[in-house]
C-alpha positions in Angstrom: 98.4 -21.7 -77.6 95.5 -23.7 -77.7 92.3 -23.5 -75.1 89.6 -25.4 -75.8 87.0 -25.7 -73.0 83.4 -27.5 -74.0 79.8 -26.2 -72.2 79.2 -30.0 -72.1 81.5 -32.7 -72.9 78.7 -35.6 -73.4 79.5 -38.2 -72.0 80.6 -35.8 -68.8 83.9 -37.5 -67.8 83.0 -37.4 -63.9 79.4 -39.0 -64.1 79.6 -43.0 -62.6 77.4 -43.7 -64.9 79.4 -43.3 -68.0 81.3 -46.4 -67.4 78.7 -48.7 -66.3 78.6 -50.2 -70.0 82.7 -50.0 -69.9 85.1 -47.7 -71.2 84.3 -45.2 -73.1 86.0 -45.8 -76.3 84.2 -43.2 -79.0 84.2 -40.7 -76.5 87.6 -40.8 -75.5 89.2 -41.3 -79.2 87.2 -38.1 -79.8 89.6 -36.7 -76.9 92.9 -37.8 -78.3 91.6 -36.6 -81.7 91.2 -33.0 -80.3 94.1 -30.7 -80.9 95.3 -29.8 -77.3 93.1 -30.5 -73.9 89.7 -30.6 -73.3 88.2 -29.3 -70.3 85.4 -31.3 -68.2 82.8 -28.8 -66.9 81.9 -27.7 -63.1 79.4 -30.7 -62.4 77.5 -32.3 -59.5 80.4 -34.3 -58.4 83.3 -31.7 -58.2 85.1 -28.5 -60.5 86.2 -28.9 -63.6 89.4 -30.7 -65.0 91.6 -30.8 -68.1 91.5 -34.2 -69.7 94.9 -36.1 -70.8 94.0 -38.7 -72.8 96.6 -39.7 -74.8 99.7 -41.7 -73.8 102.4 -38.9 -74.0 100.8 -36.5 -72.4 99.4 -38.7 -69.8 103.8 -39.9 -69.3 104.8 -36.1 -69.2 102.8 -35.6 -66.5 103.2 -38.8 -64.6 107.1 -38.2 -64.9 106.7 -35.2 -63.6 105.6 -35.0 -60.0 107.5 -30.8 -59.2 104.9 -29.4 -62.3 101.7 -31.9 -61.2 101.0 -32.8 -57.8 99.1 -35.8 -55.8 99.3 -34.1 -52.5 97.4 -30.6 -53.4 94.0 -31.2 -53.9 94.7 -35.6 -53.7 95.0 -38.0 -56.5 90.8 -38.3 -57.3 88.7 -36.3 -59.2 86.1 -35.0 -56.7 87.2 -32.0 -54.4 88.5 -32.4 -50.9 88.0 -29.7 -48.0 91.3 -28.3 -47.4 90.9 -28.9 -43.7 90.9 -32.9 -44.0 93.2 -33.5 -46.5 96.0 -34.0 -45.0 94.4 -36.6 -42.3 92.8 -38.5 -45.9 96.5 -38.6 -47.0 97.7 -41.7 -48.0 101.4 -42.6 -49.1 99.8 -42.2 -53.2 98.4 -38.9 -52.2 101.6 -37.8 -51.6 104.3 -36.4 -53.5 108.5 -37.0 -53.2 111.0 -36.8 -51.1 108.0 -38.0 -48.6 106.7 -40.4 -51.0 110.1 -42.1 -51.9 110.9 -42.2 -47.5 107.1 -44.4 -47.4 107.7 -45.9 -50.2 111.3 -47.5 -49.2 109.3 -48.6 -46.5 107.5 -51.2 -48.3 108.9 -52.0 -51.9 111.8 -54.9 -51.1 108.6 -56.8 -50.5 107.6 -56.1 -54.2 110.1 -56.1 -56.2 110.6 -58.7 -59.4 113.1 -61.0 -57.3 111.3 -60.7 -54.2 107.0 -61.8 -55.5 109.1 -65.2 -57.2 108.6 -66.0 -53.3 105.0 -65.8 -53.3 104.6 -68.0 -56.5 104.2 -70.9 -54.8 100.8 -69.3 -52.2 99.5 -67.9 -55.8 99.7 -71.1 -57.7 98.0 -73.2 -54.6 95.2 -70.4 -54.1 94.2 -70.2 -58.0 94.5 -74.2 -58.0 92.0 -74.0 -55.2 89.5 -71.8 -56.5 89.6 -73.3 -60.1 89.1 -77.1 -58.2 85.2 -76.1 -56.9 84.7 -73.7 -60.3 85.3 -76.8 -62.0 83.5 -79.0 -60.1 80.6 -76.7 -59.6 80.2 -76.6 -63.5 81.0 -72.6 -62.9 79.7 -69.5 -60.8 80.4 -66.4 -60.4 83.6 -65.8 -62.3 84.0 -62.8 -60.4 83.0 -64.5 -56.4 84.9 -67.4 -56.8 87.8 -67.0 -58.7 88.5 -63.0 -59.3 88.1 -61.6 -55.7 89.3 -64.4 -53.6 92.7 -64.7 -55.8 94.2 -61.8 -55.0 92.9 -60.5 -51.6 93.9 -64.0 -50.3 97.9 -63.5 -52.1 98.0 -59.9 -50.3 96.5 -60.8 -47.2 98.8 -63.5 -46.4 101.6 -61.2 -47.2 100.5 -58.4 -45.4 100.0 -61.1 -42.4 95.5 -60.7 -42.1 94.1 -64.1 -41.6 92.2 -66.3 -43.7 89.1 -65.7 -41.5 89.4 -62.4 -42.6 89.6 -62.1 -46.3 86.1 -62.0 -46.3 86.0 -58.9 -44.5 88.2 -57.6 -46.5 86.3 -58.3 -49.7 83.7 -57.0 -48.2 85.4 -53.2 -47.3 87.0 -52.2 -50.7 84.1 -53.4 -52.6 82.2 -50.8 -50.5 85.6 -48.4 -50.6 84.3 -48.4 -54.5 80.9 -47.7 -54.4 82.4 -44.5 -52.6 83.7 -43.6 -56.1 79.6 -44.4 -57.3 76.3 -42.4 -57.2 75.4 -44.9 -54.2 74.1 -43.5 -51.3 76.2 -44.9 -48.5 75.3 -45.6 -44.9 76.8 -42.7 -42.8 77.3 -45.4 -39.6 78.5 -48.4 -41.5 80.9 -50.5 -39.9 80.9 -48.4 -36.8 82.3 -44.8 -38.4 81.5 -41.7 -36.2 83.0 -39.5 -38.6 81.8 -37.4 -41.2 82.1 -39.3 -44.8 84.1 -35.7 -46.3 87.2 -36.5 -43.8 87.3 -40.1 -44.9 89.3 -41.5 -48.0 86.4 -42.1 -50.7 84.4 -40.6 -49.1 83.4 -44.0 -47.8 82.6 -45.4 -44.0 84.5 -48.4 -44.7 87.7 -46.9 -45.1 86.5 -46.0 -41.0 86.2 -50.2 -40.4 89.8 -50.6 -42.4 91.1 -47.6 -40.2 90.1 -49.3 -37.0 90.9 -53.1 -38.1 94.6 -51.4 -39.5 94.7 -50.1 -35.7 93.9 -53.3 -34.3 96.6 -55.1 -35.8 99.1 -52.2 -35.4 98.8 -52.7 -31.4 98.8 -56.5 -31.9 101.6 -56.4 -34.1 103.7 -53.7 -31.4 102.7 -56.5 -28.7 103.5 -59.8 -29.9 105.9 -59.1 -33.4 105.5 -61.7 -36.0 107.2 -62.4 -39.4 105.3 -60.5 -41.2 104.8 -56.9 -43.4 101.8 -55.9 -40.6 105.1 -55.9 -38.4 107.3 -54.5 -40.0 105.2 -51.7 -40.8 104.6 -50.9 -37.5 108.3 -51.4 -36.2 109.8 -49.0 -38.9 111.1 -45.9 -38.7 110.6 -43.0 -40.8 113.2 -40.2 -40.0 113.5 -41.1 -36.8 109.9 -41.4 -35.6 107.3 -45.1 -36.1 104.3 -44.6 -38.5 101.9 -43.0 -35.8 97.8 -45.0 -36.1 96.7 -43.2 -38.8 99.5 -42.8 -41.0 100.2 -47.2 -40.6 96.1 -47.2 -41.0 97.0 -45.3 -44.3 99.5 -47.6 -45.0 96.9 -50.6 -44.3 94.2 -49.2 -46.5 96.5 -48.3 -49.1 98.3 -51.9 -49.6 94.2 -54.1 -49.0 92.9 -51.7 -51.8 95.3 -51.6 -54.4 96.8 -55.0 -54.1 93.4 -57.0 -54.1 91.0 -54.4 -56.4 93.3 -53.6 -59.3 94.2 -57.4 -59.9 90.9 -58.6 -59.2 89.4 -56.4 -62.6 91.9 -57.8 -64.1 91.3 -61.0 -63.6 87.5 -60.5 -64.6 88.0 -58.9 -68.1 90.6 -62.4 -68.0 87.5 -64.1 -68.3 85.4 -61.6 -71.3 88.3 -62.1 -72.8 88.7 -65.7 -72.1 85.1 -66.4 -74.2 85.7 -63.1 -76.1 89.1 -64.7 -78.3 89.5 -68.4 -77.5 91.9 -68.4 -80.5 94.0 -66.3 -79.4 94.0 -68.4 -75.7 95.0 -71.1 -78.5 97.9 -69.1 -79.5 99.2 -69.1 -76.1 97.9 -72.9 -75.2 100.6 -73.4 -78.4 103.1 -70.5 -78.0 104.1 -70.6 -74.3 106.4 -67.8 -75.4 103.1 -65.6 -75.7 101.8 -65.5 -72.2 103.3 -62.7 -71.0 101.9 -61.2 -74.0 98.5 -61.7 -73.5 99.0 -61.4 -69.8 100.1 -57.2 -70.6 96.4 -57.1 -73.6 94.6 -58.1 -70.6 95.4 -55.3 -68.3 96.1 -53.6 -71.7 92.1 -53.8 -72.2 90.8 -53.7 -68.4 92.8 -50.5 -67.8 92.0 -51.3 -64.2 92.2 -48.1 -62.7 90.8 -45.6 -65.0 92.5 -42.1 -64.3 94.3 -40.7 -61.4 94.5 -37.0 -61.1 96.7 -34.5 -60.4 96.8 -30.7 -59.2 99.0 -27.9 -61.3 101.6 -26.1 -59.1 102.3 -23.5 -61.2 101.1 -22.1 -64.9 102.0 -24.6 -67.4 101.5 -25.4 -71.4 100.8 -29.2 -71.7 100.2 -30.1 -75.6 99.8 -27.0 -76.2 96.9 -25.9 -73.9 97.4 -23.2 -71.4 96.9 -24.5 -67.6 96.9 -22.3 -64.6 97.8 -23.3 -61.3 96.0 -25.1 -59.2 93.8 -26.7 -62.1 92.9 -30.7 -62.0 94.8 -32.2 -64.6 93.3 -36.2 -65.3 95.3 -38.6 -66.1 93.4 -40.9 -68.3 95.0 -44.5 -68.3 91.8 -46.2 -69.9 92.4 -43.5 -72.6 95.7 -43.6 -73.0 95.6 -47.4 -73.2 94.0 -47.1 -76.7 96.2 -44.2 -78.0 95.7 -45.1 -82.2 99.4 -43.5 -82.4 100.7 -46.1 -79.8 98.7 -49.0 -80.6 97.8 -50.9 -83.7 94.2 -51.3 -84.2 93.7 -50.7 -80.3 90.5 -52.3 -79.8 91.9 -55.7 -80.9 93.3 -58.1 -78.4 96.2 -59.3 -79.9 98.2 -61.4 -77.5 101.1 -60.9 -79.8 101.0 -57.4 -79.6 104.8 -55.9 -79.2 106.0 -54.9 -75.9 106.8 -51.9 -76.8 105.5 -49.3 -76.9 104.2 -50.8 -73.0 100.6 -49.5 -72.0 100.1 -46.9 -68.7 98.1 -49.2 -67.1 100.6 -49.8 -64.0 101.3 -45.6 -64.2 103.1 -43.6 -66.8 106.3 -44.3 -64.8 108.0 -42.2 -62.3 107.4 -42.0 -58.7 104.3 -43.7 -58.3 104.5 -46.3 -60.6 103.2 -49.2 -59.6 104.4 -51.1 -56.4 102.7 -53.8 -57.2 103.0 -54.5 -60.4 105.1 -57.2 -60.7 102.6 -59.6 -58.3 100.4 -58.6 -60.4 101.9 -59.6 -63.5 102.6 -63.0 -61.6 99.0 -63.6 -60.4 97.6 -63.2 -63.8 100.3 -64.8 -65.7 99.8 -68.3 -63.4 95.9 -68.0 -63.8 96.6 -68.2 -67.4 98.9 -71.0 -67.3 96.7 -73.2 -64.8 93.5 -72.0 -66.7 94.8 -73.4 -70.7 96.5 -76.2 -68.5 93.7 -77.7 -67.9 92.1 -77.3 -71.0 89.3 -75.3 -69.5 86.8 -73.6 -71.8 84.3 -70.5 -70.8 80.6 -69.7 -71.7 79.0 -66.6 -70.0 75.9 -67.6 -68.1 73.8 -65.0 -67.2 73.7 -61.3 -67.4 77.4 -59.7 -66.4 77.0 -56.8 -63.9 79.9 -54.1 -63.9 80.5 -52.1 -60.8 79.2 -48.5 -60.9 82.3 -45.8 -60.9 84.6 -42.9 -62.5 87.6 -44.8 -60.5 87.5 -48.6 -60.7 87.1 -50.6 -64.2 85.4 -53.6 -62.0 82.8 -56.1 -62.6 80.7 -57.2 -59.7 79.5 -60.5 -61.2 80.3 -62.5 -64.1 78.3 -65.7 -64.1 79.8 -68.6 -66.2 79.8 -72.6 -66.8 83.1 -74.1 -67.2 84.2 -77.3 -69.5 87.0 -79.3 -71.0 
């Protein structure tokens, strides 16, 4: 068996600063080329973990929820105290069959067939945002396009009023800050709980929870035709979701439905500028649109990783993994696996669809619920940019999100012309 543990892995994959300049492709390529798994040592960000960097190994972990658990230890790198683990858990932190029962409550709203109902709203939001950006001759692509479109779509689906969309963006931004080295004000959003009890160790989780509790009470008192009402009255094993369970559902959908698509849309702007010739191919051949979307998502890898915990002694990639060990699936590495993607760092809208990337997960129970919706939003945005003949140029410093979890862009100034 292969057991490799280095006294130091440089860079430290748990350190948010490692991703300040984007995905550390050279470091991941070295790990992929190393036989077996490499262990990231203990450090200030928590205890050590095994890095799963090759696509085949990642898929194996993702699809084996019996051996590799989301519920034991939760899904992020840092350590969570056992006494608060259950209180912090949302659907994504659970294993089948509980995860399956909860996922079924909302899955119908995100099927490929059902999300076609949202295309009109998606197109309207894209049109409005591009109108404003074009009229101004440019602006911050993130603030003007990438942030408001996905939050608008998911909030409309759920029933969150338009007047609260900016608040949702703000709070999800602050959730992401919990995965950075930034010092957070523990009293923000009226928080009264120790940060260790909150998802992402962020006071914004308290703000989201309180908002969701109010929404639940409102929907129970006055039901509406929206997903928040559906969740408020739904029953699991004969019981309705508690206020806390409801709040965790709300937080997951707001975060996953906003932050990941937002990151992909932000990276889209960089590709529109850096690979204009590839988008000219799409303009000339509409059949390449879907391939362009997949290539944007693969390169963006909006979620850098998810973690699992080994439930029993096992062997993965020839490496002995002990029960209780952290196992981290690096999507940001597997999406550039040379064994599956020819010239993986190249941006190619004509890249074969098989094998596919794992930016939406490696399959199995936790495959991204909102993948179909994200694909529609991105496809409609690309199509409208190309229909208008818009050209983007850099107009200032790009500011990335400091996080070891989200591959995000905080600010991206552009000039826009036809």
